[in-house]
KOLMIVO-568434 format. One record per residue: residue in one letter; x, y, z of N, C-alpha, C, O in turn. Coordinates in steps of 0.1 Angstrom, whole numbers. Layout:
% residues N
 r   n.u   n.v   n.w  ca.u  ca.v  ca.w   c.u   c.v   c.w   o.u   o.v   o.w
 A     X     Y     Z     X     Y     Z     X     Y     Z     X     Y     Z
...
***
This chain:
% residues 361
 r   n.u   n.v   n.w  ca.u  ca.v  ca.w   c.u   c.v   c.w   o.u   o.v   o.w
 M  1635   566  1553  1634   559  1565  1623   548  1564  1612   551  1559
 K  1627   536  1568  1618   525  1566  1606   526  1576  1608   528  1588
 Q  1594   524  1571  1582   525  1580  1581   513  1589  1583   501  1584
 S  1577   515  1601  1574   504  1610  1560   499  1609  1551   508  1606
 P  1557   487  1609  1544   482  1608  1535   486  1620  1540   487  1631
 L  1522   488  1617  1513   491  1628  1510   478  1636  1509   479  1648
 L  1509   467  1628  1506   454  1635  1515   444  1628  1517   444  1616
 S  1522   436  1636  1531   425  1631  1530   413  1639  1526   413  1651
 A  1534   402  1634  1534   389  1641  1547   381  1637  1552   382  1626
 E  1552   374  1647  1564   365  1645  1561   352  1650  1557   350  1662
 N  1564   341  1642  1564   328  1647  1551   324  1654  1552   317  1665
 L  1540   327  1648  1527   324  1654  1524   309  1652  1525   304  1641
 V  1520   303  1663  1515   289  1662  1502   288  1670  1501   292  1681
 V  1492   283  1663  1479   281  1669  1475   266  1666  1477   261  1655
 K  1470   260  1677  1466   246  1676  1451   244  1680  1446   252  1688
 R  1445   234  1674  1432   230  1678  1434   215  1682  1436   206  1674
 G  1433   213  1695  1437   201  1701  1452   199  1699  1460   207  1703
 K  1456   188  1692  1470   186  1690  1474   189  1675  1485   187  1671
 V  1464   194  1668  1466   197  1654  1471   212  1652  1464   221  1657
 T  1482   214  1646  1486   228  1643  1478   233  1631  1479   228  1620
 V  1471   244  1633  1462   250  1622  1468   263  1617  1464   268  1607
 L  1478   268  1624  1484   281  1620  1499   281  1624  1503   278  1635
 N  1508   283  1614  1522   284  1617  1528   295  1608  1533   292  1597
 V  1528   307  1613  1532   319  1605  1545   324  1610  1546   328  1621
 D  1555   324  1601  1568   329  1605  1568   344  1607  1573   349  1617
 E  1562   352  1598  1562   366  1599  1550   372  1591  1547   367  1580
 L  1545   383  1596  1534   391  1589  1535   405  1594  1537   408  1605
 K  1534   414  1584  1535   429  1587  1523   436  1580  1520   434  1569
 V  1517   444  1588  1506   452  1583  1509   467  1585  1512   471  1597
 F  1510   475  1574  1515   488  1575  1504   498  1576  1493   497  1570
 T  1507   509  1583  1497   520  1586  1491   525  1573  1498   529  1563
 G  1478   527  1573  1471   533  1561  1469   524  1549  1464   528  1539
 R  1474   511  1550  1473   502  1539  1463   491  1542  1460   488  1553
 T  1458   485  1531  1449   473  1533  1456   461  1528  1462   460  1517
 L  1457   451  1537  1463   438  1535  1452   428  1533  1443   426  1541
 A  1453   420  1522  1443   409  1520  1450   396  1523  1461   393  1518
 L  1443   388  1531  1448   374  1533  1440   365  1523  1428   364  1524
 I  1447   359  1514  1440   351  1504  1445   337  1504  1456   334  1509
 G  1437   327  1499  1440   313  1499  1427   305  1498  1417   311  1500
 P  1429   292  1496  1417   284  1495  1410   282  1508  1415   286  1519
 N  1398   277  1508  1391   274  1521  1400   264  1529  1405   255  1524
 G  1400   267  1542  1408   259  1551  1423   263  1552  1431   256  1558
 A  1427   274  1545  1441   278  1544  1446   284  1558  1458   285  1560
 G  1436   289  1566  1440   295  1579  1438   310  1579  1442   317  1588
 K  1431   316  1569  1429   330  1569  1421   335  1581  1426   345  1587
 S  1410   329  1584  1401   334  1595  1409   332  1608  1408   340  1617
 T  1416   321  1609  1423   318  1622  1434   328  1624  1435   333  1635
 L  1441   332  1614  1451   342  1615  1445   356  1618  1450   363  1627
 L  1434   359  1612  1428   372  1614  1423   373  1629  1425   383  1635
 L  1417   363  1634  1412   363  1647  1423   363  1658  1421   368  1669
 T  1434   356  1654  1446   356  1663  1452   370  1664  1455   375  1675
 L  1453   377  1652  1458   391  1652  1449   400  1660  1454   410  1666
 A  1436   397  1661  1427   406  1668  1427   403  1683  1420   410  1691
 G  1435   393  1687  1435   389  1701  1423   381  1706  1420   380  1718
 L  1416   375  1696  1404   367  1699  1406   352  1700  1397   345  1704
 L  1418   348  1695  1421   334  1696  1435   332  1703  1444   340  1700
 P  1436   323  1712  1449   321  1719  1459   314  1710  1456   306  1702
 M  1472   318  1712  1482   311  1704  1491   303  1713  1493   306  1725
 V  1496   292  1708  1505   283  1716  1519   290  1718  1525   290  1728
 S  1523   297  1707  1536   304  1708  1536   315  1698  1528   315  1688
 G  1546   324  1699  1547   335  1689  1545   349  1696  1543   350  1708
 K  1547   359  1688  1546   373  1693  1538   381  1683  1539   380  1671
 I  1530   390  1689  1522   400  1682  1526   414  1687  1527   416  1699
 Y  1529   423  1678  1533   436  1681  1522   446  1675  1518   445  1664
 F  1518   456  1684  1509   466  1679  1515   479  1682  1518   482  1694
 Q  1517   488  1672  1524   501  1674  1538   499  1680  1542   506  1689
 S  1545   488  1675  1558   485  1680  1559   480  1694  1570   478  1700
 R  1548   477  1700  1547   472  1714  1542   458  1714  1531   455  1709
 Q  1549   449  1721  1545   435  1721  1532   434  1730  1531   439  1741
 V  1523   426  1724  1511   423  1732  1513   411  1740  1512   400  1736
 S  1518   414  1753  1522   402  1761  1515   402  1774  1517   392  1782
 S  1507   412  1778  1500   411  1790  1485   414  1788  1481   418  1777
 F  1477   413  1798  1463   415  1797  1460   430  1793  1451   433  1785
 S  1467   439  1799  1466   453  1796  1469   456  1781  1463   464  1775
 D  1480   449  1776  1483   450  1762  1472   446  1753  1469   452  1743
 L  1466   434  1757  1455   429  1749  1443   438  1749  1436   440  1739
 V  1440   444  1761  1429   454  1761  1432   465  1752  1423   470  1745
 M  1444   470  1752  1448   481  1744  1446   478  1729  1442   486  1721
 L  1450   466  1725  1448   461  1711  1434   461  1708  1430   466  1697
 R  1426   455  1716  1412   453  1713  1404   467  1713  1395   468  1705
 R  1409   476  1721  1402   490  1720  1405   497  1708  1398   506  1703
 N  1416   494  1701  1421   500  1689  1418   493  1676  1421   497  1665
 A  1411   481  1678  1408   472  1666  1393   470  1666  1387   469  1676
 A  1388   469  1654  1374   465  1651  1374   453  1642  1381   452  1632
 V  1365   443  1646  1364   431  1638  1350   430  1632  1340   432  1639
 V  1349   427  1619  1337   424  1613  1337   409  1608  1345   405  1600
 F  1327   402  1614  1327   387  1611  1318   384  1599  1312   393  1593
 Q  1319   371  1595  1311   367  1583  1296   370  1585  1289   375  1576
 E  1291   367  1597  1277   370  1601  1277   383  1608  1286   386  1616
 P  1267   391  1606  1266   405  1612  1266   405  1627  1272   414  1633
 L  1260   395  1633  1259   394  1648  1254   407  1654  1260   413  1663
 L  1242   411  1650  1236   423  1655  1228   420  1667  1222   409  1669
 L  1227   430  1677  1219   428  1689  1204   431  1686  1201   438  1676
 N  1195   426  1694  1181   428  1692  1177   442  1697  1170   444  1707
 M  1181   452  1689  1178   466  1693  1178   474  1680  1180   468  1669
 S  1176   487  1680  1176   495  1668  1190   495  1661  1200   492  1667
 V  1190   500  1649  1202   501  1641  1211   511  1648  1223   508  1650
 E  1206   523  1652  1215   533  1658  1221   528  1671  1232   531  1675
 K  1213   520  1679  1218   515  1691  1229   504  1689  1239   503  1696
 N  1227   496  1678  1238   487  1675  1251   494  1671  1261   490  1675
 V  1250   504  1663  1262   511  1659  1268   518  1671  1280   520  1670
 A  1261   522  1681  1266   529  1692  1272   520  1703  1279   525  1712
 V  1271   507  1701  1276   498  1712  1290   500  1716  1293   502  1728
 G  1299   500  1706  1313   501  1709  1317   515  1715  1326   516  1723
 L  1309   525  1711  1311   538  1716  1307   539  1731  1314   546  1739
 K  1297   533  1735  1292   533  1749  1302   526  1758  1305   530  1769
 F  1309   516  1753  1319   509  1761  1331   518  1764  1338   516  1773
 R  1332   528  1755  1344   537  1757  1340   550  1765  1348   559  1766
 N  1328   549  1771  1323   560  1780  1324   574  1773  1328   584  1780
 L  1320   575  1761  1319   588  1755  1306   595  1758  1297   589  1763
 S  1306   608  1756  1294   616  1759  1283   613  1749  1286   608  1738
 R  1271   617  1752  1259   614  1743  1262   622  1730  1259   616  1719
 A  1267   634  1731  1269   642  1719  1280   635  1710  1278   634  1698
 Q  1290   630  1716  1301   623  1709  1296   611  1702  1299   608  1691
 I  1288   603  1710  1282   591  1704  1273   594  1692  1274   587  1682
 K  1264   604  1694  1255   607  1683  1262   611  1671  1259   607  1659
 N  1272   620  1672  1280   624  1661  1287   613  1653  1287   612  1641
 S  1293   604  1661  1300   592  1655  1290   582  1649  1293   577  1638
 V  1279   580  1655  1269   571  1649  1263   577  1636  1262   570  1626
 D  1260   590  1636  1255   597  1624  1265   596  1613  1262   593  1601
 E  1278   598  1616  1288   598  1606  1290   583  1600  1291   582  1588
 A  1289   573  1609  1291   559  1604  1279   555  1596  1281   548  1586
 L  1267   559  1600  1255   556  1592  1256   562  1578  1252   556  1568
 A  1261   574  1577  1262   581  1565  1273   575  1556  1271   574  1544
 Y  1283   570  1562  1294   563  1554  1287   552  1545  1291   551  1533
 F  1278   545  1551  1272   533  1543  1258   536  1538  1251   526  1535
 G  1254   548  1538  1241   552  1533  1229   546  1539  1219   543  1533
 I  1229   545  1552  1218   538  1560  1212   547  1571  1207   543  1581
 E  1213   560  1569  1208   570  1578  1193   567  1581  1188   569  1592
 Q  1186   564  1570  1171   562  1571  1168   549  1579  1156   547  1582
 L  1177   541  1582  1175   529  1589  1177   530  1604  1175   521  1612
 A  1181   542  1609  1185   544  1622  1176   539  1633  1180   533  1643
 K  1163   541  1631  1153   537  1641  1147   523  1639  1140   517  1647
 R  1151   516  1628  1146   503  1625  1152   493  1634  1163   494  1639
 A  1144   482  1637  1149   471  1645  1158   463  1637  1155   460  1625
 A  1169   459  1643  1179   451  1635  1173   438  1630  1178   433  1619
 K  1164   432  1637  1158   419  1632  1150   421  1620  1146   410  1614
 T  1146   433  1616  1138   435  1604  1147   437  1591  1141   439  1580
 L  1160   438  1593  1168   441  1582  1171   430  1572  1171   418  1576
 S  1174   433  1559  1178   424  1550  1193   420  1552  1199   426  1561
 G  1198   410  1545  1212   406  1546  1221   417  1543  1231   420  1551
 G  1219   425  1532  1228   436  1528  1227   447  1538  1237   453  1542
 E  1215   450  1544  1214   461  1554  1221   457  1566  1227   465  1573
 S  1219   444  1570  1226   440  1583  1241   441  1581  1248   445  1591
 K  1246   438  1569  1261   439  1567  1265   453  1568  1276   456  1574
 R  1258   462  1562  1261   477  1563  1261   481  1578  1270   490  1582
 V  1252   477  1586  1251   481  1600  1264   476  1607  1269   483  1615
 S  1267   463  1605  1279   458  1612  1292   465  1608  1301   467  1616
 L  1293   469  1595  1304   477  1591  1304   491  1597  1314   496  1601
 A  1292   497  1597  1291   510  1604  1295   510  1618  1301   519  1623
 R  1291   499  1625  1294   497  1639  1309   497  1641  1315   502  1651
 A  1316   490  1632  1331   488  1633  1337   502  1631  1347   505  1638
 F  1333   509  1621  1339   522  1617  1336   533  1627  1343   543  1629
 A  1325   532  1634  1320   542  1643  1330   545  1655  1332   556  1659
 I  1337   535  1659  1347   537  1670  1360   543  1665  1369   545  1673
 K  1361   545  1652  1373   551  1646  1385   543  1650  1395   548  1656
 P  1386   530  1647  1397   521  1651  1410   525  1643  1409   531  1633
 K  1421   521  1649  1433   522  1642  1435   511  1631  1442   513  1622
 I  1428   500  1634  1429   489  1624  1415   482  1624  1409   480  1635
 I  1411   478  1612  1398   471  1611  1401   457  1604  1409   457  1595
 L  1395   447  1609  1398   433  1604  1384   427  1600  1375   426  1607
 L  1384   423  1587  1371   418  1581  1373   403  1577  1382   400  1569
 D  1365   395  1583  1366   380  1580  1355   376  1570  1344   374  1573
 E  1360   375  1557  1351   371  1546  1338   378  1547  1327   373  1547
 A  1339   392  1548  1327   400  1552  1317   401  1541  1306   406  1543
 F  1320   396  1528  1310   398  1517  1303   385  1513  1296   385  1504
 N  1306   375  1521  1299   362  1518  1284   363  1519  1279   371  1527
 S  1277   355  1511  1263   353  1512  1255   365  1507  1243   366  1509
 L  1261   375  1501  1254   387  1496  1252   385  1481  1260   379  1474
 D  1240   390  1476  1238   389  1462  1247   398  1455  1252   408  1460
 P  1250   395  1442  1260   403  1435  1258   418  1435  1268   425  1437
 P  1246   424  1432  1245   438  1432  1248   444  1446  1255   455  1447
 T  1243   438  1457  1245   443  1470  1260   442  1474  1266   451  1480
 R  1266   431  1470  1280   429  1473  1289   440  1466  1298   445  1472
 E  1285   442  1453  1293   452  1446  1291   466  1452  1301   474  1453
 A  1279   470  1456  1277   483  1462  1284   484  1475  1290   495  1478
 I  1284   474  1484  1291   475  1497  1306   476  1495  1313   483  1502
 I  1311   468  1485  1326   469  1483  1330   483  1478  1340   488  1482
 D  1321   489  1470  1324   502  1465  1324   512  1477  1334   520  1478
 D  1315   511  1486  1314   519  1498  1327   517  1506  1333   527  1511
 L  1330   505  1509  1341   502  1517  1354   507  1511  1362   513  1518
 Q  1356   505  1498  1368   511  1491  1369   526  1493  1380   531  1496
 N  1358   533  1491  1358   547  1493  1361   552  1507  1368   561  1510
 I  1355   544  1517  1357   548  1531  1371   546  1535  1377   554  1543
 L  1377   534  1531  1391   532  1535  1400   542  1529  1410   547  1535
 Q  1397   546  1517  1405   557  1510  1404   570  1518  1414   578  1519
 K  1392   573  1522  1389   586  1529  1395   586  1543  1401   596  1547
 T  1393   576  1550  1397   576  1565  1411   572  1567  1417   575  1577
 K  1417   565  1557  1431   560  1558  1432   550  1569  1443   548  1575
 I  1421   543  1573  1422   533  1584  1429   521  1578  1426   516  1567
 T  1438   515  1586  1445   503  1582  1435   491  1583  1427   491  1592
 A  1436   482  1573  1427   471  1573  1434   458  1569  1443   457  1562
 V  1428   447  1575  1432   433  1571  1419   426  1567  1410   425  1575
 L  1419   421  1555  1407   415  1550  1410   400  1546  1419   397  1538
 A  1402   391  1552  1403   377  1547  1394   375  1535  1382   377  1536
 L  1400   372  1523  1392   372  1511  1395   359  1503  1405   352  1506
 H  1387   355  1494  1390   344  1485  1387   348  1470  1389   340  1461
 D  1382   361  1468  1379   365  1455  1390   374  1449  1394   384  1456
 R  1395   370  1438  1406   378  1432  1402   392  1428  1410   401  1431
 E  1390   394  1423  1386   408  1419  1385   417  1431  1389   428  1431
 E  1380   411  1442  1379   419  1454  1393   423  1459  1395   434  1464
 T  1402   414  1459  1416   416  1463  1422   427  1455  1428   436  1460
 L  1421   426  1442  1427   437  1433  1421   450  1435  1428   460  1434
 R  1408   451  1439  1401   464  1441  1405   470  1454  1406   482  1455
 L  1406   462  1465  1407   467  1478  1421   467  1484  1424   476  1493
 A  1430   458  1480  1442   456  1487  1454   463  1481  1456   463  1469
 H  1462   469  1490  1475   474  1486  1486   462  1487  1495   461  1479
 D  1484   454  1497  1493   443  1500  1485   429  1501  1473   429  1504
 V  1492   418  1498  1486   405  1498  1495   395  1505  1507   395  1504
 A  1489   386  1513  1496   375  1519  1488   362  1514  1476   361  1517
 V  1495   354  1507  1489   341  1502  1491   330  1512  1503   328  1517
 M  1480   324  1516  1481   313  1526  1478   299  1521  1470   298  1511
 S  1484   289  1527  1481   275  1523  1485   267  1536  1496   268  1541
 E  1476   259  1540  1478   249  1551  1483   257  1563  1492   252  1570
 G  1478   268  1566  1481   275  1579  1494   283  1578  1499   289  1588
 K  1500   284  1566  1513   291  1564  1511   302  1554  1503   301  1545
 I  1519   313  1556  1520   323  1545  1532   319  1536  1543   318  1540
 I  1528   318  1523  1538   313  1514  1544   324  1505  1554   322  1498
 Q  1537   335  1504  1542   347  1498  1535   360  1503  1523   360  1505
 Q  1542   370  1506  1537   383  1510  1544   394  1502  1556   394  1501
 G  1536   404  1498  1542   415  1491  1531   425  1487  1519   423  1491
 T  1534   434  1478  1524   443  1473  1515   435  1464  1519   424  1459
 T  1503   440  1461  1493   432  1453  1499   430  1439  1498   419  1433
 A  1506   440  1434  1512   439  1420  1523   428  1420  1524   420  1411
 Q  1531   428  1431  1542   418  1432  1536   404  1432  1541   395  1425
 V  1526   402  1441  1521   388  1442  1514   383  1430  1515   372  1425
 F  1506   392  1424  1498   388  1412  1506   387  1399  1503   379  1391
 H  1517   395  1398  1525   395  1386  1538   388  1387  1544   385  1377
 Q  1542   385  1400  1555   378  1402  1553   367  1412  1560   367  1423
 P  1544   358  1410  1542   346  1420  1554   338  1420  1561   336  1411
 I  1557   333  1432  1570   326  1434  1569   311  1430  1580   305  1429
 N  1557   306  1429  1556   292  1425  1543   290  1417  1535   299  1416
 E  1542   278  1411  1531   275  1403  1518   275  1410  1507   279  1405
 Y  1518   270  1423  1506   270  1431  1500   285  1432  1488   287  1430
 I  1509   294  1436  1504   308  1437  1500   314  1424  1490   321  1423
 A  1507   311  1413  1504   315  1400  1490   311  1396  1482   319  1391
 N  1487   299  1399  1473   294  1396  1463   301  1404  1452   305  1399
 F  1466   303  1417  1456   309  1426  1453   323  1423  1441   328  1424
 V  1463   331  1419  1461   345  1416  1456   348  1402  1455   359  1397
 G  1453   337  1394  1447   339  1381  1457   340  1369  1453   346  1359
 T  1469   335  1371  1478   334  1360  1474   322  1351  1479   311  1354
 E  1465   324  1342  1459   313  1335  1468   306  1325  1466   295  1321
 V  1479   313  1321  1488   307  1311  1501   303  1318  1509   312  1323
 I  1504   291  1320  1516   286  1326  1522   275  1317  1517   264  1315
 L  1533   279  1310  1539   271  1300  1553   265  1304  1561   273  1309
 E  1554   253  1303  1567   246  1307  1577   248  1296  1573   246  1284
 G  1589   251  1300  1599   252  1289  1613   250  1295  1615   247  1307
 V  1623   253  1286  1637   251  1290  1645   264  1285  1643   268  1274
 V  1653   269  1294  1661   281  1290  1672   277  1280  1680   269  1283
 K  1671   283  1268  1681   281  1258  1692   291  1257  1703   288  1253
 K  1689   303  1262  1699   314  1262  1696   323  1273  1684   327  1275
 S  1706   328  1280  1704   338  1291  1716   347  1291  1727   344  1293
 E  1712   360  1288  1723   370  1287  1718   384  1290  1707   388  1284
 A  1725   391  1299  1722   405  1302  1707   407  1307  1701   417  1303
 G  1702   397  1314  1689   399  1320  1677   395  1310  1666   397  1314
 L  1681   390  1298  1671   386  1289  1673   371  1285  1684   367  1282
 M  1662   363  1285  1663   349  1283  1655   345  1271  1645   352  1267
 E  1659   334  1264  1651   328  1254  1647   314  1260  1656   306  1263
 V  1634   311  1260  1629   299  1266  1622   291  1255  1613   296  1248
 A  1626   279  1254  1620   270  1244  1607   264  1250  1608   257  1260
 V  1596   266  1243  1583   261  1247  1576   255  1235  1572   261  1226
 S  1575   242  1236  1568   234  1225  1573   237  1211  1566   239  1202
 G  1587   238  1210  1593   241  1197  1593   255  1193  1598   258  1182
 H  1589   264  1202  1589   279  1199  1598   286  1209  1600   280  1220
 I  1602   297  1206  1611   305  1215  1603   317  1221  1597   325  1213
 I  1602   318  1234  1596   329  1241  1607   337  1247  1615   332  1255
 E  1607   350  1245  1617   359  1251  1611   364  1264  1599   368  1265
 A  1619   364  1275  1614   368  1288  1626   375  1296  1637   373  1293
 V  1622   383  1305  1632   390  1314  1635   380  1326  1626   374  1332
 G  1648   379  1329  1652   370  1340  1666   366  1338  1673   369  1328
 D  1671   358  1348  1685   354  1347  1687   339  1351  1697   336  1357
 F  1677   331  1347  1679   317  1349  1691   312  1340  1693   317  1330
 K  1697   301  1345  1708   296  1337  1703   288  1325  1693   282  1325
 T  1712   287  1315  1709   279  1303  1707   265  1307  1715   259  1315
 G  1697   258  1302  1694   244  1305  1684   243  1316  1679   232  1319
 Q  1681   254  1324  1672   253  1335  1658   251  1330  1653   257  1321
 K  1651   241  1337  1637   239  1334  1628   249  1342  1630   251  1354
 V  1619   256  1334  1612   267  1340  1597   267  1336  1594   259  1327
 C  1589   275  1342  1576   278  1337  1575   293  1333  1579   301  1341
 C  1569   295  1322  1566   309  1318  1552   312  1321  1542   306  1316
 C  1550   322  1330  1536   326  1334  1532   339  1327  1539   349  1327
 L  1520   339  1322  1514   350  1315  1500   352  1320  1492   343  1321
 R  1496   365  1322  1483   368  1326  1475   372  1313  1481   379  1304
 P  1463   368  1311  1456   370  1298  1454   385  1295  1454   388  1283
 E  1454   394  1305  1452   408  1302  1465   414  1296  1464   425  1291
 N  1476   407  1297  1489   412  1291  1492   407  1277  1502   409  1272
 I  1482   400  1271  1484   394  1258  1475   402  1248  1463   404  1251
 T  1480   406  1237  1473   414  1227  1470   406  1215  1479   398  1210
 V  1458   407  1209  1455   400  1197  1450   410  1187  1445   421  1190
 S  1453   407  1174  1449   416  1163  1448   407  1150  1453   396  1150
 K  1442   412  1140  1440   405  1128  1453   403  1121  1456   392  1115
 T  1462   413  1121  1475   413  1115  1485   419  1125  1481   426  1134
 V  1498   416  1123  1508   422  1131  1510   437  1128  1512   440  1117
 P  1509   445  1138  1510   460  1136  1524   463  1130  1534   456  1133
 E  1525   473  1122  1538   477  1116  1548   480  1127  1560   476  1126
 K  1544   488  1137  1553   492  1148  1548   485  1160  1537   488  1165
 I  1556   476  1165  1552   469  1177  1565   467  1186  1576   464  1182
 S  1563   470  1199  1574   469  1209  1575   455  1215  1585   452  1221
 A  1565   447  1213  1565   434  1219  1575   425  1212  1576   425  1200
 R  1583   418  1221  1593   409  1215  1588   395  1211  1594   388  1203
 N  1576   392  1216  1570   379  1213  1558   381  1204  1548   386  1208
 V  1559   375  1192  1548   376  1182  1545   363  1176  1555   357  1171
 F  1533   358  1177  1530   344  1171  1517   345  1164  1509   354  1166
 K  1515   335  1156  1502   333  1150  1494   323  1158  1499   313  1163
 G  1481   327  1161  1473   318  1170  1460   315  1164  1453   324  1160
 K  1456   303  1164  1443   298  1160  1433   299  1171  1436   294  1182
 V  1422   305  1169  1412   307  1180  1405   293  1182  1397   289  1173
 L  1407   288  1193  1400   275  1197  1387   277  1203  1378   269  1201
 K  1386   288  1211  1373   291  1218  1372   306  1220  1382   312  1224
 A  1360   311  1219  1357   325  1223  1346   325  1233  1334   322  1229
 A  1348   328  1245  1338   327  1256  1335   341  1261  1344   348  1266
 R  1322   344  1261  1318   357  1266  1318   357  1282  1313   348  1288
 Q  1326   366  1288  1326   368  1302  1317   380  1305  1309   385  1297
 A  1318   386  1317  1309   397  1321  1311   409  1312  1301   414  1306
 Y  1323   414  1311  1326   426  1304  1336   425  1293  1341   434  1287
 F  1339   412  1289  1349   410  1279  1348   396  1273  1340   388  1278
 Y  1356   393  1263  1356   379  1258  1370   373  1262  1380   380  1263
 K  1369   360  1265  1381   353  1268  1384   344  1256  1376   335  1253
 L  1396   346  1250  1399   338  1238  1409   327  1242  1419   330  1249
 T  1407   315  1237  1417   304  1239  1423   302  1225  1416   299  1216
 L  1437   303  1225  1444   303  1212  1455   292  1212  1461   290  1222
 D  1457   286  1200  1467   277  1198  1478   283  1190  1477   286  1178
 C  1490   286  1197  1501   292  1190  1513   282  1189  1524   286  1188
 G  1509   269  1190  1519   259  1191  1520   255  1206  1525   244  1209
 F  1515   264  1214  1512   262  1228  1499   269  1231  1496   279  1224
 V  1491   265  1240  1478   271  1242  1479   282  1252  1485   281  1263
 I  1473   294  1249  1473   305  1258  1459   311  1258  1450   307  1250
 S  1456   320  1268  1443   327  1269  1446   342  1268  1456   347  1273
 A  1437   349  1262  1438   364  1261  1424   370  1263  1414   364  1259
 Y  1424   382  1269  1411   389  1271  1410   400  1260  1420   406  1256
 I  1398   402  1255  1396   413  1245  1383   419  1248  1373   412  1252
 T  1382   432  1247  1370   439  1250  1359   435  1240  1361   431  1229
 I  1346   437  1245  1335   433  1236  1335   441  1223  1332   436  1213
 P  1337   455  1224  1337   462  1211  1348   458  1202  1346   457  1190
 S  1360   455  1207  1371   450  1199  1368   437  1193  1371   434  1181
 F  1362   428  1200  1358   415  1195  1348   416  1184  1350   410  1173
 D  1338   425  1185  1328   427  1175  1334   434  1163  1331   430  1151
 E  1343   443  1165  1349   451  1154  1358   442  1146  1358   443  1133
 L  1366   433  1152  1374   423  1145  1367   412  1139  1372   404  1131
 N  1354   410  1143  1345   399  1138  1352   386  1140  1353   378  1131
 I  1356   383  1152  1364   371  1155  1355   359  1156  1344   359  1162
 C  1359   348  1150  1352   336  1150  1361   324  1154  1373   325  1151
 E  1356   314  1160  1364   302  1163  1370   297  1150  1363   295  1140
 G  1383   293  1149  1390   289  1137  1398   299  1131  1406   296  1122
 D  1395   312  1134  1403   323  1128  1417   323  1133  1420   318  1144
 T  1426   328  1125  1440   329  1128  1443   344  1131  1441   352  1123
 L  1449   347  1143  1451   360  1148  1466   362  1151  1473   352  1153
 A  1470   374  1151  1484   378  1155  1483   379  1170  1475   387  1176
 V  1492   372  1177  1492   372  1192  1506   378  1196  1516   373  1192
 S  1505   388  1205  1518   394  1209  1518   397  1224  1508   399  1230
 F  1530   397  1230  1532   401  1244  1546   404  1246  1555   399  1240
 K  1549   413  1256  1562   418  1259  1570   408  1267  1564   400  1274
 A  1583   409  1266  1592   401  1274  1590   403  1289  1591   394  1297
 T  1587   416  1292  1584   420  1306  1571   414  1312  1569   414  1324
 A  1562   410  1303  1549   404  1307  1551   389  1311  1541   384  1316
 V  1562   384  1308  1564   369  1311  1572   368  1324  1583   373  1326
 H  1565   362  1334  1571   359  1347  1576   345  1347  1568   336  1345
 V  1589   343  1349  1595   330  1348  1598   325  1362  1604   332  1371
 I  1593   312  1365  1596   306  1378  1602   292  1376  1601   286  1365
 K  1609   288  1386  1616   275  1385  1606   264  1385  1596   264  1392
 R  1609   254  1377  1600   242  1376  1606   230  1384  1600   220  1384
***
């Protein structure tokens, strides 16, 4: 049985003045899953998120929550009571941490005991129990962000919406808060929509992804589908498909193609017609390098590649290689050291036909 979305939207149009800033045909957010809205600055991520939360008016379109259209004031109140929004800035009130976390609970007319239990639980989620009596104005940026997240989770919303919630945090603080959020979402199974622009954060947190550009959603699917099967070159570039090779299909038979790229043949899965101009997309993590070709190898594509550049990243090396066409590959630091790789070395480069995603050019 097909699952109904918890929150969905159809034909949303939002304008600022006479300018259309959002034009979304369809969006679905499923219960217990995390959806990331990604795209460049100005793509419309924040506008869409705030519209879904009922905080921005739309010119036209429909929003459904729990299969019920949000069409009246009472519907809007129902949506807002079941949704929590975390903004880029914490927006804390000039009172203690525990009182800030309790704000949404007091609006719901809960008993003192219920409020205390929920506040204590939310503070524990983000490891800030010791800050309960502190004044919000004395908190650091990371502490303030944790309080704003605890306030959102304290009301036990059916859906939480985060608008670029990790901006302006230093890397260690950002990493720790993302870890906490990931664990809490897994534990509570609360549905979430996150406006993000960082690929690593998206891969860590999101089950599903919607890619936005100029106020429109241009691809939506599971994170694996969007990152490994982008529908066009723009999306491929945005999700980190660093190798995009132009070619022409020379042979296509039984779901397997041979694509001519710079005088070489790349085998790929697909059914484009012979003569079709295409792009072969490869992610660096799907490319294997070694000093020599292994005796037993399942990869259909094996080339010799000259190391043009070896650049140390955070936890790995990124190799740029010339195989007659230029590609990038990731290799772990221990493997890089063990192979004693130097610029100018010739390596065996291999990748499977299934690792090549082919799109129309």
